[in-house]
MOPAC internal coordinates of N, CA, C and O (Angstrom, degrees):
PM7 1SCF
backbone

  N    0.0000 0     0.00 0     0.00 0    0    0    0
  C    1.4480 1     0.00 0     0.00 0    1    0    0
  C    1.5210 1   107.24 1     0.00 0    2    1    0
  O    1.2310 1   121.09 1   -46.41 1    3    2    1
  N    1.3247 1   115.51 1   133.59 1    3    2    1
  C    1.4548 1   121.23 1  -179.58 1    5    3    2
  C    1.5205 1   109.44 1  -117.57 1    6    5    3
  O    1.2310 1   120.54 1   -45.71 1    7    6    5
  N    1.3114 1   116.58 1   134.29 1    7    6    5
  C    1.4579 1   121.58 1   172.64 1    9    7    6
  C    1.5224 1   107.31 1   -92.16 1   10    9    7
  O    1.2310 1   120.53 1   -57.37 1   11   10    9
  N    1.3130 1   116.60 1   122.63 1   11   10    9
  C    1.4594 1   124.16 1   175.54 1   13   11   10
  C    1.5319 1   111.50 1    56.62 1   14   13   11
  O    1.2310 1   121.02 1  -117.14 1   15   14   13
  N    1.3027 1   115.66 1    62.86 1   15   14   13
  C    1.4604 1   121.08 1   177.24 1   17   15   14
  C    1.5241 1   109.61 1   -69.05 1   18   17   15
  O    1.2310 1   119.92 1   -44.81 1   19   18   17
  N    1.3290 1   117.76 1   135.19 1   19   18   17
  C    1.4728 1   119.47 1   177.54 1   21   19   18
  C    1.5287 1   111.28 1   -53.00 1   22   21   19
  O    1.2310 1   121.22 1   -41.94 1   23   22   21
  N    1.3267 1   115.27 1   138.06 1   23   22   21
  C    1.4540 1   121.14 1  -178.83 1   25   23   22
  C    1.5134 1   113.74 1    90.52 1   26   25   23
  O    1.2310 1   119.89 1   177.07 1   27   26   25
  N    1.3304 1   117.82 1    -2.93 1   27   26   25
  C    1.4592 1   122.95 1   177.63 1   29   27   26
  C    1.5258 1   109.07 1  -115.97 1   30   29   27
  O    1.2310 1   120.59 1   -15.81 1   31   30   29
  N    1.3152 1   116.47 1   164.19 1   31   30   29
  C    1.4597 1   120.78 1   179.62 1   33   31   30
  C    1.5236 1   111.06 1   -59.37 1   34   33   31
  O    1.2310 1   121.16 1   -33.46 1   35   34   33
  N    1.3313 1   115.39 1   146.54 1   35   34   33
  C    1.4532 1   121.36 1   175.29 1   37   35   34
  C    1.5212 1   109.04 1   -63.50 1   38   37   35
  O    1.2310 1   120.16 1   -36.33 1   39   38   37
  N    1.3168 1   117.29 1   143.67 1   39   38   37
  C    1.4537 1   121.21 1   176.29 1   41   39   38
  C    1.5183 1   112.86 1    74.50 1   42   41   39
  O    1.2310 1   120.27 1  -137.40 1   43   42   41
  N    1.3277 1   117.08 1    42.60 1   43   42   41
  C    1.4613 1   121.45 1   177.54 1   45   43   42
  C    1.5218 1   109.86 1  -135.53 1   46   45   43
  O    1.2310 1   121.57 1   -18.61 1   47   46   45
  N    1.3253 1   114.61 1   161.39 1   47   46   45
  C    1.4594 1   122.19 1   169.78 1   49   47   46
  C    1.5214 1   107.36 1  -103.25 1   50   49   47
  O    1.2310 1   120.46 1   -34.27 1   51   50   49
  N    1.3288 1   116.72 1   145.73 1   51   50   49
  C    1.4612 1   120.76 1   174.10 1   53   51   50
  C    1.5250 1   108.99 1  -127.15 1   54   53   51
  O    1.2310 1   121.43 1   -42.80 1   55   54   53
  N    1.3223 1   114.87 1   137.20 1   55   54   53
  C    1.4636 1   122.38 1   174.37 1   57   55   54
  C    1.5165 1   105.95 1  -130.40 1   58   57   55
  O    1.2310 1   120.29 1   -60.12 1   59   58   57
  N    1.3098 1   117.06 1   119.88 1   59   58   57
  C    1.4768 1   122.51 1  -176.94 1   61   59   58
  C    1.5256 1   111.02 1    50.74 1   62   61   59
  O    1.2310 1   121.22 1  -136.75 1   63   62   61
  N    1.3345 1   115.28 1    43.25 1   63   62   61
  C    1.4696 1   123.65 1   175.55 1   65   63   62
  C    1.5326 1   113.89 1    68.22 1   66   65   63
  O    1.2310 1   120.02 1  -162.85 1   67   66   65
  N    1.3283 1   117.56 1    17.15 1   67   66   65
  C    1.4654 1   122.42 1   175.78 1   69   67   66
  C    1.5259 1   107.41 1  -110.22 1   70   69   67
  O    1.2310 1   120.48 1   -48.21 1   71   70   69
  N    1.3246 1   116.70 1   131.79 1   71   70   69
  C    1.4586 1   121.55 1  -178.32 1   73   71   70
  C    1.5209 1   111.29 1   -80.59 1   74   73   71
  O    1.2310 1   120.77 1   -52.56 1   75   74   73
  N    1.3299 1   116.13 1   127.44 1   75   74   73
  C    1.4654 1   124.81 1   176.99 1   77   75   74
  C    1.5320 1   112.96 1    43.70 1   78   77   75
  O    1.2310 1   119.98 1  -127.23 1   79   78   77
  N    1.3477 1   117.64 1    52.77 1   79   78   77
  C    1.4640 1   118.51 1  -177.38 1   81   79   78
  C    1.5212 1   112.49 1   -70.65 1   82   81   79
  O    1.2310 1   120.68 1   -21.62 1   83   82   81
  N    1.3186 1   116.31 1   158.38 1   83   82   81
  C    1.4555 1   121.31 1   168.85 1   85   83   82
  C    1.5203 1   106.77 1   -78.18 1   86   85   83
  O    1.2310 1   120.68 1   -56.75 1   87   86   85
  N    1.3127 1   116.30 1   123.25 1   87   86   85
  C    1.4598 1   122.12 1   179.54 1   89   87   86
  C    1.5208 1   108.14 1  -100.95 1   90   89   87
  O    1.2310 1   120.29 1   -54.80 1   91   90   89
  N    1.3277 1   117.04 1   125.20 1   91   90   89
  C    1.4627 1   121.98 1  -178.74 1   93   91   90
  C    1.5168 1   108.50 1  -120.16 1   94   93   91
  O    1.2310 1   120.82 1   -55.61 1   95   94   93
  N    1.3386 1   116.03 1   124.39 1   95   94   93
  C    1.4617 1   120.89 1   178.25 1   97   95   94
  C    1.5263 1   108.56 1  -131.26 1   98   97   95
  O    1.2310 1   120.01 1   -31.78 1   99   98   97
  N    1.3409 1   117.59 1   148.22 1   99   98   97
  C    1.4604 1   119.53 1   177.81 1  101   99   98
  C    1.5263 1   111.00 1   -73.40 1  102  101   99
  O    1.2310 1   121.21 1   -33.12 1  103  102  101
  N    1.3171 1   115.29 1   146.88 1  103  102  101
  C    1.4560 1   119.85 1   177.70 1  105  103  102
  C    1.5207 1   109.19 1   -58.40 1  106  105  103
  O    1.2310 1   120.37 1   -43.45 1  107  106  105
  N    1.3062 1   116.90 1   136.55 1  107  106  105
  C    1.4516 1   122.80 1  -179.85 1  109  107  106
  C    1.5187 1   113.89 1    92.98 1  110  109  107
  O    1.2310 1   120.07 1   171.11 1  111  110  109
  N    1.3325 1   117.47 1    -8.89 1  111  110  109
  C    1.4652 1   120.33 1   178.94 1  113  111  110
  C    1.5274 1   109.76 1   -70.25 1  114  113  111
  O    1.2310 1   121.09 1   -31.01 1  115  114  113
  N    1.3052 1   115.53 1   148.99 1  115  114  113
  C    1.4525 1   121.17 1   173.43 1  117  115  114
  C    1.5239 1   106.50 1   -93.12 1  118  117  115
  O    1.2310 1   120.83 1   -57.29 1  119  118  117
  N    1.3358 1   116.01 1   122.71 1  119  118  117
  C    1.4574 1   121.24 1  -176.43 1  121  119  118
  C    1.5284 1   108.83 1  -119.32 1  122  121  119
  O    1.2310 1   121.10 1   -51.09 1  123  122  121
  N    1.3084 1   115.51 1   128.91 1  123  122  121
  C    1.4580 1   121.53 1   174.80 1  125  123  122
  C    1.5210 1   106.95 1  -112.47 1  126  125  123
  O    1.2310 1   120.42 1   -54.44 1  127  126  125
  N    1.3151 1   116.81 1   125.56 1  127  126  125
  C    1.4559 1   121.03 1   177.83 1  129  127  126
  C    1.5208 1   108.05 1  -109.77 1  130  129  127
  O    1.2310 1   121.21 1   -61.34 1  131  130  129
  N    1.3187 1   115.30 1   118.66 1  131  130  129
  C    1.4585 1   121.36 1   174.53 1  133  131  130
  C    1.5157 1   107.09 1  -108.10 1  134  133  131
  O    1.2310 1   120.41 1   -55.05 1  135  134  133
  N    1.3049 1   116.82 1   124.95 1  135  134  133
  C    1.4577 1   121.91 1  -179.61 1  137  135  134
  C    1.5180 1   109.19 1  -109.37 1  138  137  135
  O    1.2310 1   120.88 1   -51.93 1  139  138  137
  N    1.3258 1   115.91 1   128.07 1  139  138  137
  C    1.4613 1   122.18 1   174.35 1  141  139  138
  C    1.5166 1   107.11 1  -114.71 1  142  141  139
  O    1.2310 1   120.38 1   -54.87 1  143  142  141
  N    1.3165 1   116.87 1   125.13 1  143  142  141
  C    1.4541 1   121.81 1   179.09 1  145  143  142
  C    1.5240 1   108.77 1   -92.28 1  146  145  143
  O    1.2310 1   120.47 1   -70.37 1  147  146  145
  N    1.3356 1   116.71 1   109.63 1  147  146  145
  C    1.4643 1   121.39 1  -179.05 1  149  147  146
  C    1.5290 1   112.56 1   -94.39 1  150  149  147
  O    1.2310 1   119.72 1  -176.33 1  151  150  149
  N    1.3268 1   118.14 1     3.67 1  151  150  149
  C    1.4609 1   121.36 1   178.53 1  153  151  150
  C    1.5251 1   109.09 1   -67.70 1  154  153  151
  O    1.2310 1   120.87 1   -43.05 1  155  154  153
  N    1.3084 1   115.94 1   136.95 1  155  154  153
  C    1.4600 1   120.96 1   179.52 1  157  155  154
  C    1.5235 1   110.44 1   -91.08 1  158  157  155
  O    1.2310 1   120.94 1   -27.97 1  159  158  157
  N    1.3157 1   115.80 1   152.03 1  159  158  157
  C    1.4476 1   120.70 1   177.11 1  161  159  158
  C    1.5059 1   111.26 1   114.17 1  162  161  159
  O    1.2310 1   121.59 1     6.07 1  163  162  161
  N    1.3183 1   114.56 1  -173.93 1  163  162  161
  C    1.4596 1   119.77 1  -177.73 1  165  163  162
  C    1.5197 1   111.89 1  -119.76 1  166  165  163
  O    1.2310 1   120.13 1  -162.73 1  167  166  165
  N    1.3207 1   117.35 1    17.27 1  167  166  165
  C    1.4591 1   118.29 1  -175.81 1  169  167  166
  C    1.5258 1   113.00 1  -140.19 1  170  169  167
  O    1.2310 1   119.52 1  -159.31 1  171  170  169
  N    1.3252 1   118.52 1    20.69 1  171  170  169
  C    1.4532 1   119.24 1  -178.06 1  173  171  170
  C    1.5175 1   110.11 1  -126.42 1  174  173  171
  O    1.2310 1   121.21 1   -94.49 1  175  174  173
  N    1.3116 1   115.29 1    85.51 1  175  174  173
  C    1.4514 1   120.98 1   179.22 1  177  175  174
  C    1.5285 1   109.64 1   -87.88 1  178  177  175
  O    1.2310 1   121.10 1   -32.43 1  179  178  177
  N    1.3210 1   115.50 1   147.57 1  179  178  177
  C    1.4578 1   122.47 1   175.22 1  181  179  178
  C    1.5196 1   107.99 1  -133.93 1  182  181  179
  O    1.2310 1   120.75 1   -25.06 1  183  182  181
  N    1.2913 1   116.18 1   154.94 1  183  182  181
  C    1.4506 1   122.94 1   174.04 1  185  183  182
  C    1.5051 1   107.61 1  -144.99 1  186  185  183
  O    1.2310 1   120.56 1     2.65 1  187  186  185
  N    1.3105 1   116.54 1  -177.35 1  187  186  185
  C    1.4597 1   120.21 1   174.55 1  189  187  186
  C    1.5194 1   108.34 1  -147.38 1  190  189  187
  O    1.2310 1   121.25 1   -46.79 1  191  190  189
  N    1.3195 1   115.21 1   133.21 1  191  190  189
  C    1.4537 1   121.67 1   172.04 1  193  191  190
  C    1.5152 1   106.83 1  -125.39 1  194  193  191
  O    1.2310 1   120.59 1   -22.58 1  195  194  193
  N    1.3146 1   116.48 1   157.42 1  195  194  193
  C    1.4564 1   121.91 1   173.84 1  197  195  194
  C    1.5123 1   106.62 1  -116.41 1  198  197  195
  O    1.2310 1   121.05 1   -53.08 1  199  198  197
  N    1.3260 1   115.61 1   126.92 1  199  198  197
  C    1.4553 1   122.04 1  -170.85 1  201  199  198
  C    1.5230 1   110.73 1  -143.16 1  202  201  199
  O    1.2310 1   120.03 1   -25.59 1  203  202  201
  N    1.3270 1   117.54 1   154.41 1  203  202  201
  C    1.4631 1   119.16 1   173.34 1  205  203  202
  C    1.5286 1   112.76 1   -79.99 1  206  205  203
  O    1.2310 1   119.79 1   171.08 1  207  206  205
  N    1.3298 1   118.01 1    -8.92 1  207  206  205
  C    1.4706 1   121.76 1  -177.75 1  209  207  206
  C    1.5298 1   109.56 1   -80.06 1  210  209  207
  O    1.2310 1   120.86 1   -64.28 1  211  210  209
  N    1.3392 1   115.97 1   115.72 1  211  210  209
  C    1.4574 1   120.81 1  -177.48 1  213  211  210
  C    1.5109 1   113.46 1   -93.64 1  214  213  211
  O    1.2310 1   120.94 1    -6.46 1  215  214  213
  N    1.3334 1   115.80 1   173.54 1  215  214  213
  C    1.4611 1   121.96 1   179.97 1  217  215  214
  C    1.5261 1   111.24 1   -70.33 1  218  217  215
  O    1.2310 1   120.70 1   -14.89 1  219  218  217
  N    1.3331 1   116.26 1   165.11 1  219  218  217
  C    1.4693 1   128.58 1     5.74 1  221  219  218
  C    1.5214 1   110.97 1   -78.11 1  222  221  219
  O    1.2310 1   121.20 1   -24.58 1  223  222  221
  N    1.3217 1   115.32 1   155.42 1  223  222  221
  C    1.4568 1   121.96 1  -178.13 1  225  223  222
  C    1.5239 1   110.20 1  -111.62 1  226  225  223
  O    1.2310 1   121.81 1   -34.66 1  227  226  225
  N    1.3193 1   114.15 1   145.34 1  227  226  225
  C    1.4622 1   121.39 1   175.78 1  229  227  226
  C    1.5299 1   109.24 1   -81.97 1  230  229  227
  O    1.2310 1   120.50 1    -5.54 1  231  230  229
  N    1.3234 1   116.64 1   174.46 1  231  230  229
  C    1.4622 1   121.67 1   177.82 1  233  231  230
  C    1.5301 1   110.49 1   -54.51 1  234  233  231
  O    1.2310 1   120.50 1   135.14 1  235  234  233
  N    1.3159 1   116.66 1   -44.86 1  235  234  233
  C    1.4706 1   122.13 1   178.79 1  237  235  234
  C    1.5267 1   107.84 1   -97.52 1  238  237  235
  O    1.2310 1   120.29 1  -108.03 1  239  238  237
  N    1.3285 1   117.06 1    71.97 1  239  238  237
  C    1.4634 1   121.98 1  -173.61 1  241  239  238
  C    1.5174 1   113.12 1   -58.40 1  242  241  239
  O    1.2310 1   120.04 1   150.59 1  243  242  241
  N    1.3190 1   117.53 1   -29.41 1  243  242  241
  C    1.4591 1   119.13 1  -178.69 1  245  243  242
  C    1.5261 1   112.41 1   -64.16 1  246  245  243
  O    1.2310 1   120.16 1   162.34 1  247  246  245
  N    1.3318 1   117.29 1   -17.66 1  247  246  245
  C    1.4651 1   120.27 1   175.37 1  249  247  246
  C    1.5306 1   109.79 1   -71.28 1  250  249  247
  O    1.2310 1   119.49 1   151.61 1  251  250  249
  N    1.3243 1   118.58 1   -28.39 1  251  250  249
  C    1.4603 1   122.98 1   177.04 1  253  251  250
  C    1.5211 1   111.54 1   -87.69 1  254  253  251
  O    1.2310 1   120.69 1   138.86 1  255  254  253
  N    1.3219 1   116.29 1   -41.14 1  255  254  253
  C    1.4563 1   120.64 1  -171.05 1  257  255  254
  C    1.5144 1   113.13 1   -85.21 1  258  257  255
  O    1.2310 1   120.06 1   156.06 1  259  258  257
  N    1.3333 1   117.50 1   -23.94 1  259  258  257
  C    1.4471 1   119.73 1  -170.12 1  261  259  258
  C    1.5196 1   108.26 1    66.36 1  262  261  259
  O    1.2310 1   119.89 1    15.95 1  263  262  261
  N    1.3195 1   117.81 1  -164.05 1  263  262  261
  C    1.4613 1   119.04 1  -178.17 1  265  263  262
  C    1.5233 1   113.39 1   -75.97 1  266  265  263
  O    1.2310 1   120.06 1   171.16 1  267  266  265
  N    1.3490 1   117.48 1    -8.84 1  267  266  265
  C    1.4526 1   119.90 1  -176.00 1  269  267  266
  C    1.5142 1   109.67 1    74.15 1  270  269  267
  O    1.2310 1   120.32 1    -4.64 1  271  270  269
  N    1.3269 1   117.00 1   175.36 1  271  270  269
  C    1.4627 1   119.08 1   178.11 1  273  271  270
  C    1.5191 1   111.00 1  -100.88 1  274  273  271
  O    1.2310 1   120.14 1   173.03 1  275  274  273
  N    1.3087 1   117.34 1    -6.97 1  275  274  273
  C    1.4613 1   120.93 1   175.78 1  277  275  274
  C    1.5108 1   107.56 1  -147.95 1  278  277  275
  O    1.2310 1   120.70 1   -38.37 1  279  278  277
  N    1.2920 1   116.28 1   141.63 1  279  278  277
  C    1.4471 1   117.15 1   179.80 1  281  279  278
  C    1.5020 1   113.03 1  -168.64 1  282  281  279
  O    1.2310 1   121.52 1   -19.33 1  283  282  281
  N    1.2852 1   114.69 1   160.67 1  283  282  281
  C    1.4476 1   122.62 1   171.00 1  285  283  282
  C    1.5148 1   104.47 1  -101.15 1  286  285  283
  O    1.2310 1   120.75 1   -72.89 1  287  286  285
  N    1.2961 1   116.17 1   107.11 1  287  286  285
  C    1.4486 1   120.38 1  -176.01 1  289  287  286
  C    1.5158 1   109.05 1  -135.74 1  290  289  287
  O    1.2310 1   117.66 1   -34.15 1  291  290  289
  N    1.2844 1   122.06 1   145.85 1  291  290  289
  C    1.4494 1   125.09 1    -2.84 1  293  291  290
  C    1.5204 1   110.85 1   -68.98 1  294  293  291
  O    1.2310 1   120.79 1    -2.37 1  295  294  293
  N    1.3298 1   116.10 1   177.63 1  295  294  293
  C    1.4541 1   119.92 1   179.40 1  297  295  294
  C    1.5214 1   109.40 1   -54.62 1  298  297  295
  O    1.2310 1   120.99 1   -39.52 1  299  298  297
  N    1.3308 1   115.71 1   140.48 1  299  298  297
  C    1.4551 1   120.22 1  -177.92 1  301  299  298
  C    1.5155 1   111.09 1   -83.75 1  302  301  299
  O    1.2310 1   120.14 1   -46.92 1  303  302  301
  N    1.3174 1   117.34 1   133.08 1  303  302  301
  C    1.4596 1   118.39 1   172.03 1  305  303  302
  C    1.5259 1   109.07 1   -71.69 1  306  305  303
  O    1.2310 1   120.61 1    -8.71 1  307  306  305
  N    1.3145 1   116.43 1   171.29 1  307  306  305
  C    1.4501 1   122.31 1  -178.41 1  309  307  306
  C    1.5272 1   111.66 1   -51.71 1  310  309  307
  O    1.2310 1   120.93 1   -45.39 1  311  310  309
  N    1.3293 1   115.83 1   134.61 1  311  310  309
  C    1.4671 1   125.27 1   175.72 1  313  311  310
  C    1.5150 1   113.52 1    46.04 1  314  313  311
  O    1.2310 1   120.77 1  -125.91 1  315  314  313
  N    1.3294 1   116.13 1    54.09 1  315  314  313
  C    1.4436 1   120.77 1   179.78 1  317  315  314
  C    1.5223 1   108.06 1  -148.74 1  318  317  315
  O    1.2310 1   120.13 1   -54.33 1  319  318  317
  N    1.3029 1   117.36 1   125.67 1  319  318  317
  C    1.4640 1   120.76 1   179.51 1  321  319  318
  C    1.5250 1   110.06 1  -128.06 1  322  321  319
  O    1.2310 1   119.79 1  -142.21 1  323  322  321
  N    1.3176 1   118.01 1    37.79 1  323  322  321
  C    1.4563 1   121.17 1  -174.23 1  325  323  322
  C    1.5245 1   115.05 1   -83.80 1  326  325  323
  O    1.2310 1   119.57 1   159.98 1  327  326  325
  N    1.3349 1   118.42 1   -20.02 1  327  326  325
  C    1.4568 1   119.80 1  -172.12 1  329  327  326
  C    1.5286 1   110.42 1  -112.80 1  330  329  327
  O    1.2310 1   120.64 1  -106.59 1  331  330  329
  N    1.3183 1   116.39 1    73.41 1  331  330  329
  C    1.4621 1   121.13 1  -177.56 1  333  331  330
  C    1.5243 1   108.46 1  -104.59 1  334  333  331
  O    1.2310 1   120.38 1   -47.39 1  335  334  333
  N    1.3183 1   116.87 1   132.61 1  335  334  333
  C    1.4551 1   121.48 1   178.37 1  337  335  334
  C    1.5134 1   109.87 1  -107.21 1  338  337  335
  O    1.2310 1   120.49 1   -19.45 1  339  338  337
  N    1.3174 1   116.67 1   160.55 1  339  338  337
  C    1.4537 1   120.85 1  -179.29 1  341  339  338
  C    1.5200 1   110.32 1   -86.42 1  342  341  339
  O    1.2310 1   121.59 1   -25.51 1  343  342  341
  N    1.3253 1   114.57 1   154.49 1  343  342  341
  C    1.4554 1   121.94 1  -177.01 1  345  343  342
  C    1.5190 1   111.81 1   -93.21 1  346  345  343
  O    1.2310 1   121.60 1   -15.20 1  347  346  345
  N    1.3103 1   114.55 1   164.80 1  347  346  345
  C    1.4486 1   122.30 1   168.61 1  349  347  346
  C    1.5224 1   107.61 1   -90.97 1  350  349  347
  O    1.2310 1   120.27 1    -2.76 1  351  350  349
  N    1.3167 1   117.09 1   177.24 1  351  350  349
  C    1.4590 1   121.31 1   177.87 1  353  351  350
  C    1.5073 1   110.21 1   -88.37 1  354  353  351
  O    1.2310 1   120.53 1   -28.13 1  355  354  353
  N    1.3100 1   116.60 1   151.87 1  355  354  353
  C    1.4584 1   121.42 1   179.73 1  357  355  354
  C    1.5195 1   109.39 1  -130.80 1  358  357  355
  O    1.2310 1   121.22 1   -27.11 1  359  358  357
  N    1.3203 1   115.27 1   152.89 1  359  358  357
  C    1.4543 1   122.01 1   179.11 1  361  359  358
  C    1.5223 1   110.23 1   -84.13 1  362  361  359
  O    1.2310 1   121.56 1   -13.70 1  363  362  361
  N    1.3148 1   114.61 1   166.30 1  363  362  361
  C    1.4655 1   120.94 1   175.41 1  365  363  362
  C    1.5231 1   109.25 1   -55.09 1  366  365  363
  O    1.2310 1   120.16 1   -40.05 1  367  366  365
  N    1.3340 1   117.29 1   139.95 1  367  366  365
  C    1.4550 1   120.92 1   178.29 1  369  367  366
  C    1.5133 1   112.13 1   150.91 1  370  369  367
  O    1.2310 1   121.52 1     7.92 1  371  370  369
  N    1.3168 1   114.69 1  -172.08 1  371  370  369
  C    1.4635 1   121.82 1  -179.85 1  373  371  370
  C    1.5156 1   109.65 1  -105.65 1  374  373  371
  O    1.2310 1   121.43 1   -50.33 1  375  374  373
  N    1.3091 1   114.86 1   129.67 1  375  374  373
  C    1.4536 1   123.41 1   178.65 1  377  375  374
  C    1.5253 1   107.42 1  -127.86 1  378  377  375
  O    1.2310 1   120.73 1     0.70 1  379  378  377
  N    1.3099 1   116.20 1  -179.30 1  379  378  377
  C    1.4687 1   121.65 1  -178.48 1  381  379  378
  C    1.5094 1   108.94 1  -136.53 1  382  381  379
  O    1.2310 1   120.43 1   -43.93 1  383  382  381
  N    1.3215 1   116.78 1   136.07 1  383  382  381
  C    1.4679 1   119.94 1   169.56 1  385  383  382
  C    1.5248 1   106.11 1   -97.41 1  386  385  383
  O    1.2310 1   121.38 1   -48.90 1  387  386  385
  N    1.3287 1   114.97 1   131.10 1  387  386  385
  C    1.4656 1   122.01 1  -166.46 1  389  387  386
  C    1.5232 1   109.64 1  -138.45 1  390  389  387
  O    1.2310 1   120.43 1   -41.06 1  391  390  389
  N    1.3300 1   116.78 1   138.94 1  391  390  389
  C    1.4609 1   120.64 1   169.73 1  393  391  390
  C    1.5270 1   107.61 1   -82.12 1  394  393  391
  O    1.2310 1   119.75 1   -59.64 1  395  394  393
  N    1.3421 1   118.08 1   120.36 1  395  394  393
  C    1.4586 1   120.16 1  -177.40 1  397  395  394
  C    1.5281 1   114.80 1   -82.58 1  398  397  395
  O    1.2310 1   119.41 1   179.27 1  399  398  397
  N    1.3336 1   118.73 1    -0.73 1  399  398  397
  C    1.4587 1   120.69 1   177.56 1  401  399  398
  C    1.5283 1   108.75 1   -63.30 1  402  401  399
  O    1.2310 1   119.09 1   -48.15 1  403  402  401
  N    1.3267 1   119.34 1   131.85 1  403  402  401
  C    1.4620 1   121.30 1  -177.04 1  405  403  402
  C    1.5307 1   112.99 1   -49.53 1  406  405  403
  O    1.2310 1   121.23 1   -51.65 1  407  406  405
  N    1.3141 1   115.25 1   128.35 1  407  406  405
  C    1.4534 1   123.08 1   176.09 1  409  407  406
  C    1.5165 1   115.14 1    88.79 1  410  409  407
  O    1.2310 1   119.38 1   160.33 1  411  410  409
  N    1.3280 1   118.79 1   -19.67 1  411  410  409
  C    1.4598 1   120.56 1  -174.63 1  413  411  410
  C    1.5262 1   113.08 1   -69.70 1  414  413  411
  O    1.2310 1   119.75 1   132.33 1  415  414  413
  N    1.3258 1   118.08 1   -47.67 1  415  414  413
  C    1.4710 1   119.97 1   179.53 1  417  415  414
  C    1.5232 1   110.54 1   -64.62 1  418  417  415
  O    1.2310 1   120.26 1   141.99 1  419  418  417
  N    1.3194 1   117.10 1   -38.01 1  419  418  417
  C    1.4669 1   120.26 1   179.09 1  421  419  418
  C    1.5206 1   111.03 1   -60.29 1  422  421  419
  O    1.2310 1   120.49 1   147.22 1  423  422  421
  N    1.3417 1   116.67 1   -32.78 1  423  422  421
  C    1.4657 1   121.21 1   179.50 1  425  423  422
  C    1.5238 1   112.56 1   -85.59 1  426  425  423
  O    1.2310 1   119.51 1   179.00 1  427  426  425
  N    1.3318 1   118.54 1    -1.00 1  427  426  425
  C    1.4523 1   120.96 1   174.83 1  429  427  426
  C    1.5139 1   116.31 1   113.02 1  430  429  427
  O    1.2310 1   119.51 1  -166.42 1  431  430  429
  N    1.3186 1   118.54 1    13.58 1  431  430  429
  C    1.4595 1   120.34 1  -179.45 1  433  431  430
  C    1.5263 1   109.78 1   -89.55 1  434  433  431
  O    1.2310 1   121.79 1  -106.71 1  435  434  433
  N    1.3405 1   114.18 1    73.29 1  435  434  433
  C    1.4552 1   121.98 1   178.54 1  437  435  434
  C    1.5284 1   108.91 1  -161.41 1  438  437  435
  O    1.2310 1   121.16 1   -14.87 1  439  438  437
  N    1.3207 1   115.39 1   165.13 1  439  438  437
  C    1.4574 1   121.13 1   176.67 1  441  439  438
  C    1.5100 1   109.99 1  -157.17 1  442  441  439
  O    1.2310 1   121.04 1   -11.43 1  443  442  441
  N    1.3195 1   115.62 1   168.57 1  443  442  441
  C    1.4632 1   122.13 1  -177.69 1  445  443  442
  C    1.5339 1   109.60 1   -86.70 1  446  445  443
  O    1.2310 1   121.28 1   -40.85 1  447  446  445
  N    1.3273 1   115.16 1   139.15 1  447  446  445
  C    1.4591 1   123.42 1   178.06 1  449  447  446
  C    1.5297 1   106.80 1  -127.14 1  450  449  447
  O    1.2310 1   120.56 1   -71.87 1  451  450  449
  N    1.3178 1   116.53 1   108.13 1  451  450  449
  C    1.4623 1   121.44 1  -173.63 1  453  451  450
  C    1.5251 1   110.07 1  -108.09 1  454  453  451
  O    1.2310 1   121.02 1   -50.77 1  455  454  453
  N    1.3370 1   115.65 1   129.23 1  455  454  453
  C    1.4620 1   121.41 1   173.30 1  457  455  454
  C    1.5280 1   105.65 1  -103.65 1  458  457  455
  O    1.2310 1   121.29 1   -67.40 1  459  458  457
  N    1.3400 1   115.15 1   112.60 1  459  458  457
  C    1.4586 1   120.85 1  -174.29 1  461  459  458
  C    1.5220 1   110.74 1   -88.07 1  462  461  459
  O    1.2310 1   121.42 1   -11.51 1  463  462  461
  N    1.3073 1   114.90 1   168.49 1  463  462  461
  C    1.4631 1   121.73 1  -177.60 1  465  463  462
  C    1.5094 1   115.14 1   -72.36 1  466  465  463
  O    1.2310 1   119.61 1  -174.78 1  467  466  465
  N    1.3061 1   118.35 1     5.22 1  467  466  465
  C    1.4572 1   119.90 1   175.55 1  469  467  466
  C    1.4255 1   112.50 1    99.17 1  470  469  467
  O    1.2310 1   120.10 1   180.00 1  471  470  469

C-alpha cells in the first residue's frame, strides 16, 4: 500500500496502482499491510488503521474511528516503513482502512476492507 503515489491524487492510498480500492480477503486469512509514504517533504505523515467506523469522516477522524483494530502506528514519516505493528483478528464484515492524520480521511484517504465468509 502506498500513500500518495506519484501520478495519483494527493491524499489517497494506492494498491497495485488502483486508488483507494476495495480490499476483499477471506475470513481467517493472514494479511500483512506494508505502508510506504511517497509524500515528499518533512511535514506530511501518513498512517493506516483498520476500523469498523465508516465514512463520512470529520477533520479529526480518529475521534470517530478510535485506534482501530489494526494499524501502523505511530504515523510514518515520509518514505519510512520501519514501525509496523501486528493486527488483531477481525470477524466477517465490512471495515475501512483510514489515514488517521487530521483532515486526510475527510478529504478521501480511506477505502473499504471486506472480510468475506471464506
